[in-house]
C-alpha positions as CSV (number, residue, x, y, z in Angstrom):
1,M,9.3,17.7,-38.6
2,G,12.4,19.6,-37.8
3,L,11.4,19.9,-34.3
4,L,10.5,15.8,-34.1
5,L,14.0,15.6,-35.3
6,E,15.7,18.2,-32.7
7,W,13.6,16.1,-30.1
8,S,14.8,13.3,-31.0
9,I,18.5,13.9,-31.2
10,V,18.5,15.8,-28.0
11,K,16.5,12.4,-26.1
12,T,19.3,10.2,-27.7
13,L,21.8,12.9,-26.6
14,L,20.4,12.8,-23.2
15,L,20.1,8.7,-23.1
16,Q,24.2,8.7,-23.7
17,L,24.6,11.3,-21.0
18,G,22.6,9.0,-18.7
19,V,24.5,5.9,-19.3
20,I,27.9,7.8,-19.1
21,A,26.6,9.4,-16.1
22,H,25.8,5.8,-14.7
23,F,28.9,4.1,-15.7
24,L,30.8,6.8,-14.0
25,I,28.8,6.8,-10.7
26,T,29.2,3.2,-10.7
27,L,32.8,2.9,-10.9
28,W,33.2,5.5,-8.5
29,L,30.7,3.4,-5.8
30,V,33.0,0.5,-6.9
31,V,35.9,2.2,-5.9
32,R,34.4,3.6,-2.6
33,V,33.3,-0.6,-1.8
34,I,37.1,-1.0,-2.3
35,Q,38.0,1.5,0.0
36,Q,35.0,1.3,3.0
37,Q,34.2,-2.4,2.5
38,R,36.6,-4.1,4.9
39,H,35.0,-7.6,4.2
40,Q,36.1,-9.7,1.0
41,S,32.5,-11.3,0.8
42,V,30.7,-7.8,1.6
43,A,32.2,-6.0,-1.0
44,I,32.3,-9.1,-4.0
45,A,28.3,-9.0,-3.3
46,W,27.7,-5.3,-3.3
47,I,30.0,-4.6,-7.0
48,A,28.1,-7.8,-8.2
49,V,25.0,-5.8,-7.2
50,L,26.1,-2.3,-9.0
51,F,26.3,-4.2,-12.2
52,A,23.5,-6.6,-12.0
53,L,21.0,-4.3,-10.9
54,P,21.4,-0.8,-13.2
55,V,20.0,2.3,-11.2
56,V,18.4,0.0,-8.3
57,G,22.2,-0.9,-7.4
58,I,23.1,2.4,-6.9
59,I,20.1,3.7,-4.2
60,G,20.9,0.4,-2.7
61,Y,24.1,1.0,-2.0
62,M,23.4,4.4,-1.4
63,L,21.0,3.7,1.2
64,F,22.2,0.4,3.0
65,G,26.0,0.1,1.7
66,E,28.0,1.4,4.3
67,I,27.7,2.0,7.8
68,N,26.7,5.0,8.9
69,I,24.4,5.1,12.0
70,G,24.3,9.6,11.7
71,H,27.2,11.9,12.9
72,Q,25.4,13.5,16.3
73,Y,24.2,9.5,16.9
74,R,28.0,8.5,17.3
75,K,29.2,11.3,18.8
76,R,26.7,11.0,21.6
77,S,27.5,7.3,21.8
78,L,31.2,7.6,21.7
79,M,30.8,9.8,24.4
80,A,28.6,7.5,26.2
81,Q,31.1,4.6,25.4
82,K,33.7,6.5,27.3
83,L,31.7,6.9,30.2
84,L,31.1,2.8,30.0
85,R,34.9,2.3,29.9
86,D,35.4,4.7,32.4
87,F,33.0,2.3,34.9
88,A,35.3,-0.2,35.8
89,N,38.6,2.5,36.6
90,A,36.0,4.3,38.5
91,Q,35.1,1.2,40.6
92,Q,39.3,-0.1,40.5
93,I,38.2,-3.4,39.2
94,D,40.9,-6.2,39.4
95,F,39.7,-8.0,36.7
96,N,42.9,-10.3,36.9
97,E,41.6,-10.7,40.5
98,I,38.6,-11.9,39.0
99,S,39.6,-14.0,36.3
100,K,42.5,-16.0,38.2
101,N,40.0,-18.9,38.4
102,L,39.7,-18.9,34.6
103,D,41.8,-21.3,32.4
104,T,44.3,-19.7,29.8
105,E,41.4,-20.2,26.8
106,A,38.6,-18.6,28.6
107,W,41.2,-15.7,30.1
108,Q,42.0,-15.4,26.2
109,L,38.1,-14.7,25.8
110,S,37.5,-12.6,28.1
111,N,40.2,-10.5,26.9
112,I,39.0,-9.9,23.5
113,A,35.3,-8.1,24.9
114,L,37.5,-6.0,27.7
115,L,39.4,-4.5,25.4
116,K,36.8,-3.2,23.2
117,T,34.3,-2.5,25.7
118,G,36.3,-2.1,29.2
119,L,33.8,-4.6,30.9
120,G,35.7,-7.3,32.0
121,V,34.4,-10.9,34.2
122,Y,32.4,-10.3,37.3
123,D,31.7,-13.0,39.6
124,H,29.2,-13.6,42.0
125,H,26.1,-13.9,40.3
126,T,23.1,-15.8,40.8
127,L,21.4,-17.1,37.3
128,T,18.2,-18.5,36.5
129,L,17.4,-19.9,33.0
130,M,13.6,-19.7,31.8
131,T,12.6,-21.6,28.3
132,D,8.8,-21.4,28.7
133,A,6.9,-17.6,27.6
134,D,5.0,-18.3,30.7
135,H,7.8,-18.5,33.3
136,I,9.6,-15.2,31.9
137,F,6.2,-13.6,31.9
138,A,5.6,-14.1,35.8
139,S,9.4,-13.3,36.4
140,L,9.4,-10.2,34.7
141,L,5.7,-9.2,36.0
142,A,7.0,-9.9,39.8
143,D,10.3,-7.7,39.4
144,I,8.4,-5.0,38.3
145,R,6.0,-5.3,41.1
146,A,8.9,-5.6,43.5
147,A,10.9,-2.9,42.0
148,N,11.6,0.3,44.2
149,T,13.5,2.6,42.5
150,M,14.5,2.2,38.9
151,I,13.2,-0.1,35.9
152,L,15.1,-0.1,32.9
153,L,13.6,-1.9,29.7
154,E,15.3,-2.1,26.1
155,F,14.0,-4.2,23.0
156,Y,13.8,-4.9,19.5
157,I,10.1,-5.4,19.5
158,V,7.2,-4.3,21.7
159,S,4.3,-5.5,20.9
160,P,1.2,-4.7,22.8
161,Q,-0.8,-7.9,22.2
162,G,-1.9,-10.9,25.0
163,R,0.0,-10.9,28.0
164,V,2.0,-7.8,27.3
165,I,-0.5,-5.7,27.8
166,E,-0.6,-7.0,31.6
167,L,3.4,-6.0,31.4
168,L,2.6,-2.6,30.3
169,E,-0.1,-1.8,32.7
170,A,2.2,-2.8,35.2
171,L,4.8,-0.2,34.4
172,M,2.3,2.3,34.9
173,E,1.5,1.1,38.4
174,A,5.5,1.0,39.2
175,S,5.6,4.5,37.8
176,Q,2.7,6.3,39.5
177,R,4.3,4.8,43.1
178,G,7.5,6.9,42.5
179,V,9.6,4.1,40.6
180,S,11.9,5.6,37.5
181,V,10.5,3.7,34.8
182,H,12.4,3.9,31.1
183,L,11.1,2.2,28.0
184,L,13.3,2.0,24.9
185,A,12.2,0.2,21.7
186,D,13.6,0.0,18.5
187,S,11.8,2.7,16.0
188,V,11.2,-0.4,13.2
189,G,10.8,-3.5,15.2
190,S,8.4,-2.1,17.1
191,H,7.2,0.0,14.5
192,A,3.5,-1.0,15.7
193,F,4.2,-0.2,19.1
194,F,5.2,3.7,18.3
195,R,1.6,4.0,16.1
196,S,-0.8,2.4,18.8
197,Q,-2.2,4.2,21.6
198,W,-0.4,2.6,24.1
199,V,3.2,5.3,24.0
200,Q,1.0,8.2,24.9
201,K,-1.0,6.3,27.3
202,L,2.3,4.9,29.2
203,R,4.2,8.8,28.5
204,D,0.5,9.9,30.5
205,A,1.7,7.2,33.3
206,D,5.1,9.1,33.8
207,V,6.8,5.8,32.3
208,F,9.9,7.3,30.0
209,V,9.4,5.7,26.3
210,H,12.2,6.3,24.0
211,E,12.4,5.5,20.4
212,S,15.9,4.0,19.4
213,L,17.1,4.8,15.9
214,P,14.0,6.4,14.4
215,V,13.6,6.5,10.8
216,G,12.1,9.0,8.5
217,L,12.8,10.5,4.7
218,F,15.6,13.0,6.3
219,K,17.4,10.3,8.5
220,T,17.0,7.8,5.2
221,I,19.8,10.5,3.4
222,V,22.2,11.2,6.3
223,K,22.5,7.7,8.1
224,R,21.7,4.3,7.2
225,I,18.1,3.1,8.4
226,D,18.7,-0.6,8.5
227,I,21.0,-0.9,11.4
228,R,18.8,-1.4,14.1
229,N,19.0,-1.8,17.8
230,H,18.4,-6.0,18.3
231,R,19.0,-5.6,21.9
232,K,16.8,-7.0,24.2
233,L,17.8,-6.1,28.3
234,A,15.9,-5.4,31.3
235,I,17.0,-4.6,34.6
236,F,15.6,-3.8,38.2
237,D,17.2,-1.3,40.6
238,N,20.2,-2.3,39.7
239,C,20.5,-5.9,40.9
240,Y,18.0,-8.2,38.9
241,G,18.7,-7.9,35.1
242,Y,17.2,-10.2,31.9
243,T,18.9,-10.8,28.6
244,G,18.2,-13.5,26.2
245,S,16.2,-13.6,22.6
246,F,12.7,-12.8,24.1
247,N,11.0,-9.9,23.2
248,L,8.4,-8.1,24.5
249,I,5.8,-10.0,22.5
250,D,3.3,-13.0,23.6
251,P,4.1,-16.3,21.4
252,D,0.0,-16.8,21.2
253,F,-0.6,-13.4,19.0
254,F,2.9,-12.5,17.4
255,K,3.0,-13.2,13.9
256,Q,0.8,-16.5,13.8
257,N,0.0,-15.3,10.0
258,E,3.8,-16.5,9.2
259,H,3.0,-20.2,9.3
260,V,6.4,-20.7,11.2
261,G,4.6,-21.7,14.9
262,K,4.9,-19.8,18.0
263,W,8.3,-18.2,18.9
264,I,10.3,-20.4,21.4
265,D,12.8,-18.1,23.2
266,V,14.9,-17.9,26.6
267,M,15.9,-15.9,29.0
268,I,18.4,-15.6,31.4
269,R,17.5,-13.5,34.8
270,V,20.9,-12.5,36.5
271,E,21.1,-11.6,40.5
272,S,23.8,-9.7,42.5
273,H,23.9,-7.6,45.7
274,D,27.8,-7.1,45.0
275,T,28.9,-3.1,44.4
276,V,30.1,-4.0,40.8
277,N,28.5,-6.4,38.8
278,S,26.9,-7.1,35.6
279,V,23.4,-6.0,36.3
280,K,25.1,-2.9,36.8
281,A,26.7,-3.0,33.5
282,M,23.5,-3.9,31.8
283,S,21.9,-0.6,33.6
284,L,25.3,1.2,31.8
285,V,24.5,-0.4,28.3
286,T,20.9,0.8,28.1
287,T,21.5,3.8,30.1
288,T,24.1,5.1,27.0
289,D,21.7,3.5,24.7
290,I,19.0,6.1,25.9
291,S,21.0,9.1,26.0
292,A,22.5,9.0,22.6
293,E,19.2,9.2,21.3
294,T,18.8,13.1,21.8
295,N,21.1,15.8,23.5
296,A,18.5,16.1,26.4
297,N,18.9,12.7,26.8
298,F,22.9,13.0,27.1
299,S,22.9,15.8,29.0
300,G,21.9,13.9,32.3
301,L,23.8,10.8,32.1
302,K,26.8,11.3,34.3
303,K,24.4,12.1,36.6
304,I,22.7,8.7,36.2
305,V,26.3,7.0,35.5
306,N,27.5,8.1,39.5
307,R,24.2,7.1,41.1
308,F,24.7,3.9,38.9
309,T,28.3,3.1,40.0
310,K,27.3,4.1,43.5
311,S,26.7,1.4,46.2
312,L,24.0,-1.2,45.1
313,Y,21.4,0.0,47.4
314,I,20.6,3.6,49.0
315,G,19.3,3.7,52.5
316,T,19.7,1.9,56.1
317,P,20.4,-2.0,56.5
318,K,16.1,-1.6,57.7
319,L,15.2,-0.8,54.2
320,H,17.7,-2.8,52.7
321,H,15.9,-6.1,54.2
322,R,12.1,-4.6,53.6
323,K,13.1,-4.6,49.9
324,L,14.4,-8.1,49.8
325,Q,11.6,-9.2,51.5
326,R,9.4,-7.6,49.2
327,V,11.0,-9.2,46.2
328,A,10.6,-12.8,48.1
329,N,7.3,-12.4,48.5
330,S,6.3,-11.3,45.0
331,R,8.1,-14.4,43.7
332,E,6.2,-16.8,45.3
333,V,4.6,-17.6,42.3
334,L,8.0,-19.1,40.9
335,K,8.6,-21.4,43.7
336,K,8.8,-24.2,41.1
337,A,11.7,-22.6,39.4
338,N,13.8,-24.5,41.9
339,T,12.6,-28.1,40.6
340,G,15.6,-30.5,39.5
341,V,16.7,-30.9,36.0
342,A,18.9,-34.0,35.1
343,Q,22.2,-33.2,33.4
344,P,23.1,-34.9,30.3
345,P,26.5,-36.1,30.9
346,L,29.3,-34.4,28.0
347,L,28.9,-35.2,24.5
348,N,25.5,-37.2,25.0
349,I,22.2,-36.1,23.9
350,L,19.8,-37.6,26.4
351,P,15.7,-37.4,26.3
352,L,14.3,-35.2,28.8
353,Q,10.7,-35.3,30.5
354,S,8.5,-33.0,28.7
355,D,7.3,-31.4,32.0
356,Q,10.8,-29.7,33.0
357,Q,10.5,-26.4,32.1
358,A,11.7,-25.0,34.8
359,Y,16.0,-25.0,36.2
360,P,17.3,-24.2,39.3
361,S,18.7,-21.3,40.0
362,V,22.9,-21.2,39.7
363,S,24.7,-19.3,42.1
364,Q,28.5,-18.2,42.2
365,V,28.6,-17.5,38.3
366,S,31.2,-15.3,37.0
367,L,30.1,-13.3,33.7
368,Q,31.1,-10.9,31.5
369,L,28.6,-8.5,29.3
370,I,29.6,-8.1,25.7
371,P,27.6,-5.5,24.0
372,S,28.5,-4.3,19.8
373,A,27.2,-1.7,18.2
374,P,28.5,-0.8,14.8
375,E,31.4,2.3,14.7
376,L,31.6,1.8,18.5
377,T,32.5,-1.6,19.5
378,G,33.6,-3.0,16.3
379,H,32.8,-6.6,15.8
380,V,33.5,-7.7,19.3
381,I,30.7,-10.7,19.8
382,Y,32.1,-11.9,16.3
383,E,35.3,-12.0,17.0
384,T,34.7,-13.8,20.8
385,L,32.4,-16.7,19.3
386,V,35.0,-17.7,16.2
387,C,37.7,-17.9,18.4
388,A,35.3,-20.0,21.2
389,I,34.7,-22.4,18.8
390,F,38.7,-22.6,17.4
391,A,39.6,-23.5,20.8
392,A,36.7,-25.9,21.1
393,K,38.3,-29.4,22.5
394,K,35.3,-31.9,22.7
395,Q,32.3,-30.4,21.6
396,V,30.2,-27.0,20.0
397,V,26.6,-27.1,20.1
398,I,24.9,-23.8,18.2
399,T,21.1,-23.1,18.5
400,T,20.3,-20.2,16.5
401,P,17.5,-19.0,14.1
402,Y,19.1,-17.6,11.1
403,F,22.5,-19.5,10.0
404,V,24.3,-17.2,7.3
405,P,27.8,-17.5,8.2
406,D,30.9,-15.8,6.6
407,D,34.3,-17.6,5.5
408,A,35.8,-17.0,8.7
409,L,33.0,-18.7,10.9
410,L,32.3,-21.6,8.3
411,L,36.0,-22.5,8.7
412,A,35.7,-22.3,12.4
413,I,33.0,-24.5,12.7
414,T,34.3,-27.4,9.8
415,T,37.5,-27.5,11.0
416,A,36.2,-28.2,14.6
417,A,34.3,-31.0,13.0
418,K,36.9,-32.3,11.3
419,R,39.5,-32.6,13.5
420,G,37.2,-34.0,16.3
421,V,35.0,-32.0,17.5
422,K,31.5,-33.1,18.1
423,V,29.5,-29.9,16.3
424,I,26.0,-29.8,16.3
425,L,24.2,-27.0,14.7
426,N,19.8,-26.4,15.3
427,V,18.0,-24.2,13.1
428,P,14.0,-23.7,12.6
429,K,12.8,-26.0,9.8
430,K,10.8,-22.9,8.9
431,V,11.8,-19.5,9.2
432,D,9.8,-16.0,8.7
433,S,12.1,-15.2,6.1
434,L,12.5,-17.1,2.7
435,L,16.1,-15.3,1.8
436,V,17.7,-16.5,4.8
437,R,16.0,-20.1,4.5
438,F,17.2,-20.3,1.0
439,A,21.0,-18.5,1.8
440,S,21.4,-20.8,5.1
441,Q,20.1,-24.0,3.2
442,A,23.5,-23.4,0.8
443,Y,25.8,-23.6,3.4
444,F,24.2,-27.2,5.1
445,E,25.9,-29.6,1.9
446,P,29.4,-28.2,3.1
447,L,28.5,-28.3,6.6
448,L,27.2,-32.1,6.7
449,S,30.4,-33.1,4.4
450,A,32.7,-31.5,7.0
451,G,30.9,-34.0,9.9
452,V,28.8,-31.1,11.3
453,Q,25.3,-32.9,12.6
454,I,22.3,-30.5,11.6
455,Y,19.0,-30.6,13.3
456,L,15.6,-29.1,12.1
457,F,13.4,-28.1,14.4
458,N,9.7,-28.5,13.6
459,A,7.8,-27.8,16.9
460,G,7.9,-23.5,15.8
461,L,10.5,-20.9,15.3
462,L,13.4,-21.8,17.5
463,H,14.4,-18.3,18.2
464,A,17.0,-18.9,21.1
465,K,20.5,-18.0,20.1
466,I,23.0,-20.3,22.6
467,L,26.4,-21.3,21.8
468,C,27.9,-23.9,24.3
469,V,31.5,-25.0,23.8
470,D,32.6,-27.7,25.6
471,D,31.0,-28.2,29.5
472,D,32.0,-24.8,30.7
473,Y,31.4,-21.9,28.3
474,C,28.5,-20.2,27.3
475,L,27.6,-17.1,24.9
476,F,24.0,-16.3,25.3
477,G,22.3,-13.3,24.2
478,T,20.6,-11.5,21.5
479,V,23.1,-11.9,18.7
480,N,21.9,-14.6,15.2
481,M,24.6,-16.2,13.1
482,D,24.4,-14.2,10.2
483,M,26.3,-10.7,9.4
484,R,23.6,-8.3,10.2
485,S,23.7,-9.2,13.7
486,F,27.6,-9.7,13.6
487,Y,28.3,-6.4,11.9
488,L,25.3,-4.1,11.6
489,N,23.0,-4.7,14.9
490,M,23.4,-3.4,18.3
491,E,23.1,-6.3,20.1
492,V,24.5,-7.9,23.4
493,S,25.8,-11.2,24.8
494,M,26.7,-12.9,27.9
495,A,29.6,-14.8,28.4
496,I,29.2,-17.5,31.3
497,Y,32.0,-19.3,32.9
498,N,30.6,-21.9,34.8
499,R,30.1,-25.5,34.7
500,T,27.1,-25.9,35.8
501,M,25.3,-23.1,34.5
502,T,26.8,-24.6,30.6
503,Q,25.3,-28.1,31.8
504,Q,22.0,-26.4,32.3
505,M,22.2,-24.5,28.7
506,L,23.0,-27.9,27.0
507,T,20.0,-29.1,28.5
508,C,18.2,-26.9,27.3
509,Q,19.6,-27.4,24.1
510,H,19.3,-31.2,24.2
511,E,15.8,-30.4,25.0
512,Y,15.1,-28.7,21.7
513,L,17.1,-31.3,19.7
514,Q,14.7,-33.6,21.0
515,Q,12.0,-31.7,18.9
516,S,13.8,-32.1,15.7
517,E,15.0,-33.8,13.2
518,P,18.4,-35.1,11.9
519,L,19.0,-33.8,8.0
520,Q,20.8,-37.1,6.6
521,R,24.1,-35.7,3.8
522,D,22.8,-38.8,1.6
523,G,19.0,-37.3,1.1
524,W,20.4,-34.0,1.4
525,Q,22.7,-34.2,-1.8
526,Q,19.7,-36.1,-3.7
527,R,17.8,-32.7,-3.7
528,S,16.5,-31.3,-7.1
529,F,19.0,-29.2,-9.6
530,G,16.4,-26.0,-9.1
531,A,16.7,-26.4,-5.6
532,K,20.0,-26.6,-5.0
533,F,20.5,-23.6,-7.8
534,L,18.1,-21.7,-5.9
535,D,19.9,-21.9,-2.7
536,N,23.0,-21.4,-3.9
537,A,22.1,-18.2,-6.2
538,I,20.8,-16.6,-3.0
539,R,24.1,-17.2,-0.9
540,L,25.7,-15.1,-3.7
541,F,24.3,-12.0,-1.6
542,S,24.2,-13.7,1.7
543,P,27.0,-11.5,3.1
544,L,24.0,-8.7,2.8
545,L,21.4,-10.2,4.2
């Protein structure tokens, strides 16, 4: 009896000590939140989680609360970023001369990224917009088979199914004929790929396969594991590059059990034969990402960068001619890409022909590549995007799969609509994340009240990420309109300073709108109390999604 009594006292004492310890740890973490979190809504959300979810909140903050990509990775990345910034200086680029044809607002927008990344506006690019998976696969395969010296691929998701298998086999064939082939894939996004036999098959064929931001039990302790490499880049021989929303997935196979339909993606093929161009900037971004993964990768980075910053072609003019001829022959399958597309007039949404899937190439385009990464470049894409919306004079058209804005972005969008700018937001009717869907819906009512036109795409999961401002500026790339993309993920966007290319983007966006249903303010306000409460409750945690 005495022993039981003593044990009861000990248990009570341990429980009291546990409660005190939990309170002190929570209080300490609240202090850290206030000190570390520069974003007010994120700080408030974490404080709410810490008090609302005892123990779970503490564990959650320890794992995901602060941006920490790991000491060694950060060190290698900073050194690699320095090389990236030195790229412009080494080439003695006069960005003022290149940017002289930009208007004041565009020049100011370009400066945001130039200060953070060292990459300014390059001119003389030829761009081809691709909105169909068959077209994207055909184009990538043609460039893989035409490559002579180097192939660099960097993707969030590699899913070895369907036509992706043909692409992986083409990479092995390219490596066997002497092309240097590197594939960098995100550890979480491409989890199934790294567990498959394809990694070893590729390595056996001398393809260099790199795992970006690998996860594991020990790594979970020393760094934040939900910071992901969300970039999508493909570069061939330093003169052909791709970026956009398209992962290495076949939409006929990918996530068919999610019941959201096929993923709808877009890519842009960039071509330039100038000594300095945005394709080389893509090469440097991917190369620095690869080099940051391991010390062994980083040791050869300077040699690679020096090679990248030299002349675009190595060899005699005869070899240069043979290379161009080979590329031309390999791309016969893409002749249809030169068919014309009617351009919609500014501010109008015109019905388009359903068979118009190919867009003509546009030459003499000025581009700026904008890479962003936590702890490295800051929130450069987010800052550029918000400033672009504030600068809009006539229209803003946004296409995004995930829309969970913060206060500043919401203010930019709503005030644009209130001052007479036509603002259109196009999002999928169904997405593969219920939490994001509910959080996104909570913002619809203030947007509709401000005069923003919202369209729900119902022909699949619209995965494209496009922002068009007026008729001569476009941001295109991998960034979703949510805090994860803006603050946590490694992303990349292209700022396009060209009226013809922006009009093509508007045509693409308007085609999506033809497959969408407008959201009516009156009908949306008549939803049930429970539906509104659920959306608004989840909205409280939107800064953490």
